[in-house]
The first five atom37 places (N, CA, C, CB, O) and aatype in JSON, in Angstrom:
{
  "aatype": [20, 20, 20, 20, 20, 20, 20, 20, 20, 20, 20, 20, 20, 20, 20, 20, 20, 20, 20, 20, 20, 20, 20, 20, 20, 20, 20, 20, 20, 20, 20, 20, 20, 20, 20, 20, 20, 20, 20, 20, 20, 20, 20, 20, 20, 20, 20, 20, 20, 20, 20, 20, 20, 20, 20, 20, 20, 20, 20, 20, 20, 20, 20, 20, 20, 20, 20, 20, 20, 20, 20, 20, 20, 20, 20, 20, 20, 20, 20, 20, 20, 20, 20, 20, 20, 20, 20, 20, 20, 20, 20, 20, 20, 20, 20, 20, 20, 20, 20, 20, 20, 20, 20, 20, 20, 20, 20, 20, 20, 20, 20, 20, 20, 20, 20, 20, 20, 20, 20, 20, 20, 20, 20, 20, 20, 20, 20, 20],
  "atom_mask": [
    [1, 1, 1, 1, 1],
    [1, 1, 1, 1, 1],
    [1, 1, 1, 1, 1],
    [1, 1, 1, 1, 1],
    [1, 1, 1, 1, 1],
    [1, 1, 1, 1, 1],
    [1, 1, 1, 1, 1],
    [1, 1, 1, 1, 1],
    [1, 1, 1, 1, 1],
    [1, 1, 1, 1, 1],
    [1, 1, 1, 1, 1],
    [1, 1, 1, 1, 1],
    [1, 1, 1, 1, 1],
    [1, 1, 1, 1, 1],
    [1, 1, 1, 1, 1],
    [1, 1, 1, 1, 1],
    [1, 1, 1, 1, 1],
    [1, 1, 1, 1, 1],
    [1, 1, 1, 1, 1],
    [1, 1, 1, 1, 1],
    [1, 1, 1, 1, 1],
    [1, 1, 1, 1, 1],
    [1, 1, 1, 1, 1],
    [1, 1, 1, 1, 1],
    [1, 1, 1, 1, 1],
    [1, 1, 1, 1, 1],
    [1, 1, 1, 1, 1],
    [1, 1, 1, 1, 1],
    [1, 1, 1, 1, 1],
    [1, 1, 1, 1, 1],
    [1, 1, 1, 1, 1],
    [1, 1, 1, 1, 1],
    [1, 1, 1, 1, 1],
    [1, 1, 1, 1, 1],
    [1, 1, 1, 1, 1],
    [1, 1, 1, 1, 1],
    [1, 1, 1, 1, 1],
    [1, 1, 1, 1, 1],
    [1, 1, 1, 1, 1],
    [1, 1, 1, 1, 1],
    [1, 1, 1, 1, 1],
    [1, 1, 1, 1, 1],
    [1, 1, 1, 1, 1],
    [1, 1, 1, 1, 1],
    [1, 1, 1, 1, 1],
    [1, 1, 1, 1, 1],
    [1, 1, 1, 1, 1],
    [1, 1, 1, 1, 1],
    [1, 1, 1, 1, 1],
    [1, 1, 1, 1, 1],
    [1, 1, 1, 1, 1],
    [1, 1, 1, 1, 1],
    [1, 1, 1, 1, 1],
    [1, 1, 1, 1, 1],
    [1, 1, 1, 1, 1],
    [1, 1, 1, 1, 1],
    [1, 1, 1, 1, 1],
    [1, 1, 1, 1, 1],
    [1, 1, 1, 1, 1],
    [1, 1, 1, 1, 1],
    [1, 1, 1, 1, 1],
    [1, 1, 1, 1, 1],
    [1, 1, 1, 1, 1],
    [1, 1, 1, 1, 1],
    [1, 1, 1, 1, 1],
    [1, 1, 1, 1, 1],
    [1, 1, 1, 1, 1],
    [1, 1, 1, 1, 1],
    [1, 1, 1, 1, 1],
    [1, 1, 1, 1, 1],
    [1, 1, 1, 1, 1],
    [1, 1, 1, 1, 1],
    [1, 1, 1, 1, 1],
    [1, 1, 1, 1, 1],
    [1, 1, 1, 1, 1],
    [1, 1, 1, 1, 1],
    [1, 1, 1, 1, 1],
    [1, 1, 1, 1, 1],
    [1, 1, 1, 1, 1],
    [1, 1, 1, 1, 1],
    [1, 1, 1, 1, 1],
    [1, 1, 1, 1, 1],
    [1, 1, 1, 1, 1],
    [1, 1, 1, 1, 1],
    [1, 1, 1, 1, 1],
    [1, 1, 1, 1, 1],
    [1, 1, 1, 1, 1],
    [1, 1, 1, 1, 1],
    [1, 1, 1, 1, 1],
    [1, 1, 1, 1, 1],
    [1, 1, 1, 1, 1],
    [1, 1, 1, 1, 1],
    [1, 1, 1, 1, 1],
    [1, 1, 1, 1, 1],
    [1, 1, 1, 1, 1],
    [1, 1, 1, 1, 1],
    [1, 1, 1, 1, 1],
    [1, 1, 1, 1, 1],
    [1, 1, 1, 1, 1],
    [1, 1, 1, 1, 1],
    [1, 1, 1, 1, 1],
    [1, 1, 1, 1, 1],
    [1, 1, 1, 1, 1],
    [1, 1, 1, 1, 1],
    [1, 1, 1, 1, 1],
    [1, 1, 1, 1, 1],
    [1, 1, 1, 1, 1],
    [1, 1, 1, 1, 1],
    [1, 1, 1, 1, 1],
    [1, 1, 1, 1, 1],
    [1, 1, 1, 1, 1],
    [1, 1, 1, 1, 1],
    [1, 1, 1, 1, 1],
    [1, 1, 1, 1, 1],
    [1, 1, 1, 1, 1],
    [1, 1, 1, 1, 1],
    [1, 1, 1, 1, 1],
    [1, 1, 1, 1, 1],
    [1, 1, 1, 1, 1],
    [1, 1, 1, 1, 1],
    [1, 1, 1, 1, 1],
    [1, 1, 1, 1, 1],
    [1, 1, 1, 1, 1],
    [1, 1, 1, 1, 1],
    [1, 1, 1, 1, 1],
    [1, 1, 1, 1, 1],
    [1, 1, 1, 1, 1],
    [1, 1, 1, 1, 1]
  ],
  "atom_positions": [
    [[-89.79, -134.22, -141.26], [-90.34, -132.95, -141.7], [-89.43, -132.38, -142.79], [-90.49, -131.95, -140.49], [-88.21, -132.44, -142.65]],
    [[-89.99, -131.83, -143.87], [-89.16, -131.29, -144.94], [-88.43, -130.03, -144.51], [-90.02, -130.99, -146.17], [-88.85, -129.31, -143.6]],
    [[-87.34, -129.78, -145.19], [-86.6, -128.54, -144.93], [-87.23, -127.42, -145.74], [-85.09, -128.69, -145.29], [-87.39, -127.54, -146.95]],
    [[-87.59, -126.33, -145.07], [-88.21, -125.2, -145.77], [-87.22, -124.54, -146.69], [-88.76, -124.18, -144.78], [-87.61, -124.01, -147.74]],
    [[-85.94, -124.55, -146.34], [-84.94, -123.88, -147.17], [-84.74, -124.58, -148.51], [-83.63, -123.82, -146.44], [-84.4, -123.93, -149.5]],
    [[-84.94, -125.88, -148.54], [-84.71, -126.61, -149.78], [-85.93, -126.6, -150.7], [-84.32, -128.03, -149.48], [-85.93, -127.26, -151.74]],
    [[-86.95, -125.87, -150.32], [-88.2, -125.92, -151.07], [-88.3, -124.9, -152.19], [-89.34, -125.72, -150.13], [-89.38, -124.73, -152.77]],
    [[-87.22, -124.21, -152.52], [-87.34, -123.13, -153.49], [-87.54, -123.62, -154.93], [-86.12, -122.27, -153.43], [-88.44, -123.14, -155.61]],
    [[-86.73, -124.53, -155.39], [-86.85, -125.04, -156.76], [-86.45, -126.5, -156.78], [-85.97, -124.22, -157.75], [-85.5, -126.9, -156.1]],
    [[-87.16, -127.29, -157.53], [-86.7, -128.65, -157.67], [-86.02, -128.78, -159.03], [-87.87, -129.68, -157.52], [-86.23, -127.95, -159.91]],
    [[-85.24, -129.8, -159.2], [-84.46, -129.96, -160.42], [-85.28, -130.38, -161.62], [-83.38, -130.94, -160.2], [-84.74, -130.43, -162.73]],
    [[-86.55, -130.69, -161.44], [-87.37, -131.18, -162.55], [-88.12, -130.07, -163.28], [-88.34, -132.19, -162.05], [-88.78, -130.33, -164.28]],
    [[-88.04, -128.85, -162.78], [-88.67, -127.74, -163.47], [-90.12, -127.49, -163.11], [-88.58, -127.96, -164.91], [-90.75, -126.59, -163.67]],
    [[-90.68, -128.27, -162.16], [-92.1, -128.07, -161.86], [-92.36, -126.71, -161.24], [-92.6, -129.17, -160.93], [-93.41, -126.1, -161.49]],
    [[-91.42, -126.21, -160.43], [-91.61, -124.87, -159.86], [-91.57, -123.81, -160.94], [-90.55, -124.58, -158.79], [-92.32, -122.84, -160.89]],
    [[-90.68, -123.99, -161.91], [-90.62, -123.02, -163.0], [-91.92, -123.04, -163.8], [-89.42, -123.32, -163.91], [-92.42, -121.99, -164.21]],
    [[-92.47, -124.23, -164.03], [-93.72, -124.33, -164.78], [-94.84, -123.63, -164.0], [-94.1, -125.82, -165.03], [-95.61, -122.87, -164.59]],
    [[-94.92, -123.87, -162.7], [-95.96, -123.23, -161.89], [-95.76, -121.73, -161.84], [-95.96, -123.8, -160.47], [-96.73, -120.97, -161.86]],
    [[-94.49, -121.31, -161.77], [-94.2, -119.88, -161.7], [-94.68, -119.16, -162.96], [-92.7, -119.65, -161.5], [-95.09, -118.01, -162.89]],
    [[-94.63, -119.84, -164.11], [-95.13, -119.23, -165.34], [-96.64, -119.05, -165.27], [-94.75, -120.08, -166.56], [-97.19, -118.12, -165.86]],
    [[-97.3, -119.92, -164.56], [-98.75, -119.84, -164.47], [-99.2, -118.74, -163.52], [-99.31, -121.17, -164.02], [-100.17, -118.04, -163.79]],
    [[-98.5, -118.59, -162.39], [-98.91, -117.63, -161.38], [-97.68, -117.21, -160.6], [-100.01, -118.22, -160.44], [-96.87, -118.06, -160.22]],
    [[-97.53, -115.91, -160.35], [-96.4, -115.43, -159.57], [-96.41, -116.04, -158.18], [-96.42, -113.9, -159.47], [-97.46, -116.41, -157.66]],
    [[-95.23, -116.14, -157.57], [-95.12, -116.65, -156.21], [-95.68, -115.66, -155.19], [-93.67, -116.98, -155.9], [-96.08, -116.07, -154.1]],
    [[-95.7, -114.38, -155.52], [-96.19, -113.38, -154.58], [-97.36, -112.6, -155.16], [-95.06, -112.42, -154.2], [-97.51, -112.44, -156.37]],
    [[-98.19, -112.12, -154.23], [-99.32, -111.27, -154.57], [-99.28, -110.11, -153.58], [-100.7, -112.06, -154.5], [-98.94, -110.3, -152.42]],
    [[-99.61, -108.92, -154.03], [-99.55, -107.75, -153.15], [-100.77, -107.7, -152.24], [-99.45, -106.45, -153.98], [-101.81, -108.28, -152.56]],
    [[-100.64, -107.02, -151.11], [-101.82, -106.85, -150.25], [-102.97, -106.16, -150.98], [-101.44, -106.05, -149.02], [-104.13, -106.49, -150.75]],
    [[-102.66, -105.22, -151.83], [-103.7, -104.52, -152.58], [-104.45, -105.47, -153.52], [-103.1, -103.36, -153.39], [-105.66, -105.37, -153.68]],
    [[-103.71, -106.39, -154.14], [-104.36, -107.37, -155.02], [-105.26, -108.32, -154.21], [-103.29, -108.18, -155.79], [-106.33, -108.7, -154.67]],
    [[-104.82, -108.68, -153.02], [-105.65, -109.53, -152.15], [-106.9, -108.77, -151.75], [-104.86, -109.97, -150.89], [-108.0, -109.34, -151.76]],
    [[-106.76, -107.51, -151.4], [-107.92, -106.68, -151.04], [-108.93, -106.62, -152.19], [-107.47, -105.24, -150.67], [-110.13, -106.73, -151.97]],
    [[-108.44, -106.44, -153.4], [-109.32, -106.42, -154.57], [-110.06, -107.73, -154.71], [-108.51, -106.14, -155.85], [-111.26, -107.74, -154.97]],
    [[-109.36, -108.85, -154.53], [-110.01, -110.16, -154.62], [-111.1, -110.31, -153.56], [-108.96, -111.29, -154.48], [-112.18, -110.83, -153.83]],
    [[-110.8, -109.85, -152.34], [-111.8, -109.92, -151.28], [-113.0, -109.04, -151.6], [-111.19, -109.49, -149.94], [-114.14, -109.46, -151.42]],
    [[-112.75, -107.84, -152.09], [-113.83, -106.91, -152.43], [-114.71, -107.45, -153.55], [-113.26, -105.56, -152.84], [-115.91, -107.18, -153.6]],
    [[-114.11, -108.22, -154.46], [-114.84, -108.78, -155.59], [-115.43, -110.15, -155.29], [-113.92, -108.88, -156.79], [-116.0, -110.79, -156.17]],
    [[-115.29, -110.59, -154.04], [-115.78, -111.91, -153.62], [-115.17, -113.05, -154.43], [-117.28, -111.97, -153.74], [-115.82, -114.07, -154.64]],
    [[-113.92, -112.88, -154.88], [-113.22, -113.97, -155.55], [-113.06, -115.11, -154.55], [-111.83, -113.51, -156.12], [-112.84, -114.87, -153.36]],
    [[-113.16, -116.32, -155.03], [-113.03, -117.48, -154.15], [-111.56, -117.88, -154.08], [-113.91, -118.67, -154.66], [-110.94, -118.19, -155.09]],
    [[-111.02, -117.88, -152.86], [-109.67, -118.35, -152.61], [-109.53, -118.67, -151.14], [-108.61, -117.3, -153.06], [-110.35, -118.24, -150.32]],
    [[-108.52, -119.42, -150.79], [-108.23, -119.76, -149.41], [-107.18, -118.81, -148.88], [-107.77, -121.24, -149.27], [-106.11, -118.68, -149.47]],
    [[-107.47, -118.16, -147.78], [-106.52, -117.29, -147.11], [-105.92, -118.1, -145.98], [-107.2, -115.95, -146.59], [-106.58, -118.37, -144.98]],
    [[-104.66, -118.49, -146.14], [-103.98, -119.39, -145.21], [-102.98, -118.61, -144.37], [-103.27, -120.52, -145.96], [-101.98, -118.12, -144.89]],
    [[-103.24, -118.51, -143.09], [-102.37, -117.78, -142.15], [-101.42, -118.8, -141.51], [-103.2, -117.01, -141.06], [-101.88, -119.71, -140.83]],
    [[-100.11, -118.64, -141.72], [-99.14, -119.61, -141.23], [-98.38, -119.12, -140.0], [-98.16, -119.95, -142.33], [-97.33, -119.66, -139.65]],
    [[-98.91, -118.08, -139.36], [-98.29, -117.58, -138.13], [-98.67, -118.48, -136.95], [-98.71, -116.12, -137.85], [-99.48, -119.4, -137.1]],
    [[-98.09, -118.21, -135.81], [-98.4, -118.96, -134.6], [-99.74, -118.48, -134.02], [-97.27, -118.81, -133.54], [-100.22, -117.4, -134.36]],
    [[-100.33, -119.31, -133.16], [-101.63, -119.0, -132.58], [-101.65, -117.65, -131.89], [-102.04, -120.09, -131.59], [-102.61, -116.89, -132.04]],
    [[-100.6, -117.32, -131.12], [-100.59, -116.04, -130.4], [-100.59, -114.86, -131.38], [-99.37, -115.97, -129.47], [-101.16, -113.81, -131.09]],
    [[-99.93, -115.03, -132.54], [-99.92, -113.97, -133.54], [-101.31, -113.82, -134.15], [-98.87, -114.26, -134.64], [-101.8, -112.71, -134.35]],
    [[-101.93, -114.94, -134.46], [-103.27, -114.95, -135.04], [-104.26, -114.31, -134.07], [-103.71, -116.39, -135.38], [-105.13, -113.55, -134.48]],
    [[-104.12, -114.63, -132.78], [-105.0, -114.05, -131.78], [-104.76, -112.55, -131.61], [-104.83, -114.76, -130.45], [-105.67, -111.81, -131.23]],
    [[-103.53, -112.09, -131.88], [-103.22, -110.66, -131.8], [-103.95, -109.9, -132.89], [-101.7, -110.43, -131.93], [-104.54, -108.85, -132.64]],
    [[-103.92, -110.44, -134.1], [-104.63, -109.85, -135.23], [-104.63, -110.83, -136.39], [-103.97, -108.5, -135.66], [-103.69, -111.61, -136.56]],
    [[-105.67, -110.8, -137.17], [-105.74, -111.64, -138.37], [-106.77, -111.05, -139.33], [-106.1, -113.11, -138.0], [-107.58, -110.2, -138.97]],
    [[-106.71, -111.54, -140.54], [-107.67, -111.11, -141.55], [-108.92, -111.99, -141.46], [-107.05, -111.18, -142.98], [-108.82, -113.2, -141.27]],
    [[-110.07, -111.38, -141.6], [-111.33, -112.11, -141.52], [-111.34, -113.25, -142.54], [-112.52, -111.17, -141.76], [-110.98, -113.07, -143.7]],
    [[-111.77, -114.4, -142.09], [-111.89, -115.56, -142.97], [-110.61, -116.37, -143.15], [-112.35, -115.12, -144.3], [-110.61, -117.37, -143.86]],
    [[-109.53, -115.94, -142.5], [-108.26, -116.66, -142.65], [-108.3, -117.98, -141.9], [-107.1, -115.8, -142.13], [-108.89, -118.09, -140.83]],
    [[-107.68, -118.98, -142.49], [-107.54, -120.3, -141.88], [-106.16, -120.36, -141.24], [-107.73, -121.46, -142.93], [-105.15, -120.17, -141.91]],
    [[-106.11, -120.63, -139.94], [-104.84, -120.72, -139.23], [-104.24, -122.12, -139.4], [-105.04, -120.4, -137.74], [-104.88, -123.13, -139.1]],
    [[-103.0, -122.16, -139.89], [-102.24, -123.39, -140.0], [-100.77, -122.99, -139.8], [-102.47, -124.12, -141.38], [-100.07, -122.7, -140.77]],
    [[-100.3, -122.98, -138.53], [-98.92, -122.56, -138.3], [-97.93, -123.3, -139.21], [-98.56, -122.79, -136.84], [-98.11, -124.47, -139.53]],
    [[-96.88, -122.59, -139.6], [-95.91, -123.11, -140.56], [-95.46, -124.52, -140.21], [-94.72, -122.19, -140.63], [-95.34, -125.37, -141.1]],
    [[-95.2, -124.79, -138.95], [-94.74, -126.12, -138.55], [-95.77, -127.22, -138.75], [-94.33, -126.09, -137.13], [-95.41, -128.4, -138.8]],
    [[-97.03, -126.86, -138.87], [-98.1, -127.83, -139.06], [-98.41, -128.09, -140.54], [-99.35, -127.35, -138.37], [-99.09, -129.06, -140.87]],
    [[-97.92, -127.24, -141.41], [-98.29, -127.34, -142.83], [-97.97, -128.72, -143.42], [-97.56, -126.26, -143.62], [-98.83, -129.29, -144.09]],
    [[-96.77, -129.28, -143.21], [-96.48, -130.57, -143.83], [-97.45, -131.69, -143.43], [-95.09, -130.99, -143.49], [-97.75, -132.56, -144.24]],
    [[-97.92, -131.66, -142.2], [-98.82, -132.73, -141.74], [-100.29, -132.45, -142.04], [-98.64, -132.94, -140.26], [-101.11, -133.36, -142.02]],
    [[-100.63, -131.2, -142.32], [-102.05, -130.85, -142.5], [-102.44, -130.46, -143.92], [-102.39, -129.74, -141.59], [-103.6, -130.59, -144.29]],
    [[-101.5, -130.01, -144.72], [-101.83, -129.43, -146.03], [-102.63, -130.36, -146.92], [-100.57, -129.03, -146.75], [-103.65, -129.96, -147.48]],
    [[-102.19, -131.61, -147.05], [-102.88, -132.53, -147.97], [-104.26, -132.96, -147.46], [-102.02, -133.75, -148.19], [-105.1, -133.39, -148.25]],
    [[-104.49, -132.84, -146.16], [-105.79, -133.2, -145.61], [-106.76, -132.02, -145.62], [-105.63, -133.73, -144.2], [-107.97, -132.21, -145.75]],
    [[-106.25, -130.79, -145.49], [-107.13, -129.65, -145.27], [-107.17, -128.62, -146.41], [-106.71, -128.96, -144.03], [-108.02, -127.73, -146.4]],
    [[-106.28, -128.75, -147.37], [-106.24, -127.8, -148.48], [-106.5, -128.52, -149.79], [-104.89, -127.06, -148.54], [-106.13, -129.68, -149.96]],
    [[-107.14, -127.82, -150.71], [-107.42, -128.37, -152.04], [-106.35, -127.88, -153.01], [-108.84, -127.96, -152.53], [-106.2, -126.67, -153.19]],
    [[-105.59, -128.79, -153.62], [-104.54, -128.36, -154.54], [-105.05, -127.61, -155.77], [-103.76, -129.56, -155.0], [-104.26, -126.98, -156.48]],
    [[-106.34, -127.65, -156.02], [-106.91, -126.92, -157.15], [-107.28, -125.48, -156.79], [-108.14, -127.65, -157.66], [-107.48, -124.65, -157.67]],
    [[-107.38, -125.18, -155.48], [-107.78, -123.85, -155.04], [-106.65, -122.83, -155.16], [-108.26, -123.91, -153.6], [-105.47, -123.18, -155.11]],
    [[-107.03, -121.58, -155.33], [-106.07, -120.49, -155.2], [-105.87, -120.3, -153.71], [-106.58, -119.15, -155.92], [-106.83, -120.08, -152.97]],
    [[-104.62, -120.37, -153.26], [-104.29, -120.24, -151.84], [-103.38, -119.04, -151.68], [-103.62, -121.54, -151.29], [-102.31, -118.98, -152.29]],
    [[-103.78, -118.09, -150.86], [-102.95, -116.94, -150.52], [-102.43, -117.17, -149.11], [-103.74, -115.57, -150.63], [-103.2, -117.25, -148.16]],
    [[-101.1, -117.28, -148.99], [-100.45, -117.58, -147.72], [-100.0, -116.28, -147.07], [-99.25, -118.55, -147.92], [-99.39, -115.43, -147.72]],
    [[-100.31, -116.13, -145.78], [-100.02, -114.9, -145.05], [-99.22, -115.22, -143.8], [-101.33, -114.17, -144.68], [-99.46, -116.22, -143.12]],
    [[-98.24, -114.36, -143.49], [-97.53, -114.43, -142.22], [-97.33, -113.01, -141.72], [-96.15, -115.18, -142.38], [-98.1, -112.11, -142.08]],
    [[-96.33, -112.79, -140.89], [-96.12, -111.45, -140.32], [-95.5, -110.49, -141.34], [-95.23, -111.54, -139.1], [-96.05, -109.42, -141.59]],
    [[-94.36, -110.88, -141.92], [-93.66, -110.0, -142.86], [-93.48, -110.59, -144.26], [-92.32, -109.64, -142.3], [-92.93, -109.92, -145.14]],
    [[-93.91, -111.8, -144.49], [-93.83, -112.39, -145.82], [-92.74, -113.41, -146.02], [-93.66, -111.33, -146.8], [-92.62, -113.97, -147.11]],
    [[-91.93, -113.67, -145.0], [-90.84, -114.64, -145.15], [-91.36, -116.07, -145.0], [-89.72, -114.37, -144.12], [-91.13, -116.91, -145.86]],
    [[-92.05, -116.33, -143.9], [-92.61, -117.68, -143.7], [-93.59, -118.03, -144.81], [-93.3, -117.77, -142.34], [-93.6, -119.16, -145.3]],
    [[-94.42, -117.07, -145.19], [-95.42, -117.36, -146.22], [-94.77, -117.69, -147.56], [-96.37, -116.17, -146.37], [-95.28, -118.53, -148.3]],
    [[-93.67, -117.04, -147.88], [-92.98, -117.36, -149.14], [-92.37, -118.75, -149.08], [-91.9, -116.31, -149.44], [-92.41, -119.48, -150.07]],
    [[-91.81, -119.13, -147.93], [-91.27, -120.48, -147.78], [-92.38, -121.53, -147.88], [-90.54, -120.62, -146.44], [-92.2, -122.56, -148.53]],
    [[-93.51, -121.28, -147.24], [-94.63, -122.21, -147.3], [-95.16, -122.28, -148.73], [-95.75, -121.79, -146.32], [-95.49, -123.37, -149.21]],
    [[-95.25, -121.15, -149.4], [-95.71, -121.13, -150.79], [-94.81, -122.0, -151.67], [-95.75, -119.7, -151.32], [-95.3, -122.77, -152.49]],
    [[-93.51, -121.86, -151.5], [-92.57, -122.66, -152.3], [-92.77, -124.15, -152.01], [-91.1, -122.25, -152.0], [-92.77, -124.96, -152.93]],
    [[-92.95, -124.5, -150.75], [-93.17, -125.9, -150.39], [-94.48, -126.4, -150.98], [-93.17, -126.08, -148.86], [-94.54, -127.5, -151.55]],
    [[-95.54, -125.61, -150.84], [-96.83, -126.01, -151.4], [-96.74, -126.22, -152.91], [-97.89, -124.96, -151.09], [-97.3, -127.18, -153.44]],
    [[-96.03, -125.33, -153.6], [-95.87, -125.48, -155.05], [-95.19, -126.82, -155.38], [-95.04, -124.3, -155.63], [-95.59, -127.5, -156.32]],
    [[-94.19, -127.18, -154.6], [-93.51, -128.46, -154.84], [-94.45, -129.64, -154.59], [-92.27, -128.59, -153.93], [-94.26, -130.72, -155.17]],
    [[-95.44, -129.44, -153.75], [-96.4, -130.5, -153.43], [-97.58, -130.54, -154.39], [-96.91, -130.32, -152.02], [-98.49, -131.35, -154.22]],
    [[-97.57, -129.67, -155.4], [-98.64, -129.69, -156.4], [-99.71, -128.64, -156.23], [-99.28, -131.0, -156.4], [-100.68, -128.62, -156.99]],
    [[-99.55, -127.76, -155.26], [-100.5, -126.66, -155.08], [-100.03, -125.5, -155.96], [-100.61, -126.23, -153.55], [-99.45, -124.53, -155.46]],
    [[-100.29, -125.6, -157.24], [-99.71, -124.68, -158.22], [-100.26, -123.27, -158.15], [-99.92, -125.21, -159.59], [-99.68, -122.34, -158.72]],
    [[-101.39, -123.08, -157.46], [-101.98, -121.74, -157.35], [-101.77, -121.14, -155.97], [-103.47, -121.8, -157.67], [-102.56, -120.3, -155.53]],
    [[-100.71, -121.56, -155.29], [-100.37, -120.96, -153.99], [-99.54, -119.7, -154.24], [-99.57, -121.98, -153.08], [-98.66, -119.67, -155.1]],
    [[-99.84, -118.66, -153.47], [-99.11, -117.39, -153.55], [-98.9, -116.85, -152.14], [-99.86, -116.35, -154.43], [-99.73, -117.05, -151.26]],
    [[-97.79, -116.17, -151.96], [-97.48, -115.51, -150.7], [-97.89, -114.05, -150.79], [-95.97, -115.64, -150.36], [-97.64, -113.39, -151.8]],
    [[-98.53, -113.55, -149.73], [-98.86, -112.12, -149.71], [-97.6, -111.35, -149.31], [-100.04, -111.83, -148.72], [-97.11, -111.46, -148.18]],
    [[-97.11, -110.57, -150.25], [-95.87, -109.81, -150.07], [-95.98, -108.87, -148.86], [-95.54, -109.0, -151.34], [-96.92, -108.07, -148.76]],
    [[-95.02, -108.97, -147.95], [-94.97, -108.09, -146.79], [-95.83, -108.52, -145.63], [-95.37, -106.75, -147.19], [-95.78, -107.91, -144.56]],
    [[-96.62, -109.58, -145.81], [-97.42, -110.14, -144.74], [-98.49, -109.21, -144.19], [-96.53, -110.54, -143.63], [-98.87, -108.22, -144.82]],
    [[-98.97, -109.57, -143.01], [-100.05, -108.8, -142.38], [-99.55, -107.42, -141.98], [-100.6, -109.55, -141.16], [-100.34, -106.48, -141.85]],
    [[-98.24, -107.28, -141.78], [-97.67, -105.97, -141.48], [-97.9, -105.01, -142.66], [-96.16, -106.09, -141.15], [-98.31, -103.87, -142.47]],
    [[-97.62, -105.49, -143.87], [-97.84, -104.67, -145.06], [-99.34, -104.38, -145.24], [-97.28, -105.37, -146.32], [-99.72, -103.28, -145.65]],
    [[-100.18, -105.38, -144.94], [-101.63, -105.17, -145.04], [-102.04, -104.0, -144.15], [-102.4, -106.47, -144.63], [-102.79, -103.12, -144.58]],
    [[-101.55, -104.0, -142.92], [-101.88, -102.95, -141.97], [-101.41, -101.58, -142.46], [-101.27, -103.25, -140.61], [-102.12, -100.59, -142.3]],
    [[-100.24, -101.54, -143.03], [-99.65, -100.27, -143.46], [-100.19, -99.77, -144.81], [-98.14, -100.41, -143.55], [-100.25, -98.57, -145.05]],
    [[-100.6, -100.7, -145.69], [-100.98, -100.32, -147.05], [-102.48, -100.42, -147.34], [-100.25, -101.18, -148.02], [-102.98, -99.75, -148.24]],
    [[-103.19, -101.27, -146.58], [-104.59, -101.53, -146.91], [-105.55, -101.12, -145.8], [-104.77, -102.99, -147.22], [-106.53, -100.41, -146.05]],
    [[-105.27, -101.56, -144.57], [-106.22, -101.34, -143.48], [-105.48, -101.03, -142.18], [-107.13, -102.57, -143.3], [-104.98, -101.93, -141.51]],
    [[-105.42, -99.76, -141.85], [-104.72, -99.32, -140.64], [-105.42, -99.76, -139.36], [-104.58, -97.82, -140.65], [-104.86, -99.62, -138.28]],
    [[-106.63, -100.3, -139.47], [-107.33, -100.81, -138.3], [-106.76, -102.14, -137.83], [-108.8, -100.95, -138.58], [-107.02, -102.56, -136.71]],
    [[-105.99, -102.81, -138.7], [-105.31, -104.04, -138.32], [-104.05, -103.62, -137.57], [-104.98, -104.94, -139.59], [-103.18, -102.96, -138.14]],
    [[-103.93, -104.01, -136.29], [-102.76, -103.54, -135.52], [-101.46, -104.18, -135.99], [-102.96, -103.85, -134.04], [-101.43, -105.31, -136.48]],
    [[-100.39, -103.42, -135.84], [-99.05, -103.97, -136.1], [-98.49, -104.47, -134.79], [-98.1, -102.89, -136.75], [-98.91, -104.05, -133.71]],
    [[-97.56, -105.38, -134.89], [-96.92, -105.91, -133.68], [-95.48, -106.23, -133.98], [-97.66, -107.16, -133.14], [-94.75, -106.69, -133.1]]
  ]
}
């Protein structure tokens, strides 16, 4: 299994090239706008099952962080815009960096995670 910590930048510059194309993070408000406009993207929730069952965003695909290396290439399209979500934005940023290294150049982490979504976008989503 790859190390999530080593996934930030590779020495060949591919992460820098991808970063010029699209920021590594997207705000909850920007995600809300995309949802409201029916923009097509994959909402990837990398929290654990119990967290997802506690609360999640409608239409999110659950793929716990530990499963991403074994499932990403089979279940995600590297051409799609992928917004990665977790609780506070740490796991999602690590997964985003790993996905970028794997060629998913349009992967972005939702800044602040579902907690920020609850506080900034939709208070009906419970915090935990």
